N, C-alpha and C positions, 0 to 999 in steps of 0.2 A: 831802637832795636837792640836786643841783647847780642853779645859777641857770638854766642853759640849759634843763634839764628842767622847772623851774617855769614858765619862759616858754612853752615848747612846750605844757605842760599847759593854760595859759590859752587858747591858740588852739584846742585840741581841745574844751575846755569851751565856748568860744564857739560852735563848730560845733554841738555838742550842743544848746545853748540855742536856736540858730537853727532847728534841726529841731523841737524841742519847741514853739516859737512857731508854726511852720507847722502842726503837728499841732493845737494849740489853736485856731488860726484855722479850720482845716478842720472841727473838731468844732463850733465855734460856728456856722459857716455851715450845717452839717447840722441843728443844733438850731433855728435861726431860719428855716429854709426852710419855707414854708407849703405843705403838701400837702393837698389836699382830694380826697376821692373821692366820686364819685356812687354812690349805691346806691338800692335801693328805698326805704330809710328817709329819704332826703334826703342832705344834705351833711354829712360828718363830717370833723373834723380828725384827723390821725394824730398824736396826742401821747401820750407816755408820761412821767408825772411823774418816773420813776426815771432817765430820760435826763438830766435836769437835775442830779441828784445826781452822776452819773458825770462830767458836764462840770465841775462844781464841784470834784470830786476831782482831775481832770486839771489844772485851772487851779492848784490848790494845789501839785501836783507841779512844774509849770512854775515857779511862784513860788519854790519851795524851790531849784530848780536855778539860778534867777536870783540868789538870795542867795549860793549857792556860787560862782557866777561873779564876783559883786561882791567877795567875800572873796579869791578867787584874783587878781583884777586889783589889789586893794589890796596884796597880797603882792608881785606883780610890780612895782608902782610903787615899793615899798620897795627892791627890788633895783636897779631902774633909777635911782632917785634917788641911789644911792650913787656914781654916775659923776660925775666932774668936768666932762667934755666934753659940752657941750650938743648937739653933732651926734650923738654916740653915744646920748644920751638920746632925741633926736628919732627916730632910726632904729629903736631898739628899741621905743619907744612906738608908732610907726606900724605896725610889723609884728606885735608881740606883744599889744599892748593894744587899739589901735584897728584891729583886724585885719579889719574889714569896711568896704566902701564900696558904697553903693547896694544893700545886702543880699548882696553878693558878697564872698567871701573874697579878701583882698589877697595878692598875691605880691610877691617882691622887686622885680620890674619896676614894679609899681604904686607901691611905696614910693619907688623912684628917681624916677619921674615926679612924684609928689606933692611930693617934697622938692627937685626940680630938680637931682638928682645923676645921674651916670651909674650904670649897674648895677654897674660895677667899683668905683666910689667907695663905693656903698652896702655892697657886700660887704666892702670893706676896713674901713670904719667898723664894720660889724657884728662882724667878727672881732676887731677891737681892743676893742670894747665887751664882747663875751662873755668875752674873755680877762681884761679888767679886773674884771668882776664875779665871776669865779671866784677871783681872788686875794684 
């Protein structure tokens, strides 16, 4: 696999994990919401013990994907750390590894602003970095 493909895979995996975290939070919210219904027999809670099993299984799936993301980011760091130029490492780290800010996916414009570079500078550094890691 090419270095660029590995780095792109990390971003997509990060997106997938973000979606799974959102799903896990939504399921947890549904499970912890208290609903009571009035009936002729009094107040009853709407709880199903098997729902907790399903939530635990989902949490396990999310945790497994988090471990996969951690391994992919470790591999990406190995690729990035082969670079001699610290600017190149910073650009690739900001975009491919630390690819979220405030829960939102970063674009090249965000990386440029974060590193105080112009967009053109970031793209030149990126292209040189990707060329260097492929060699």
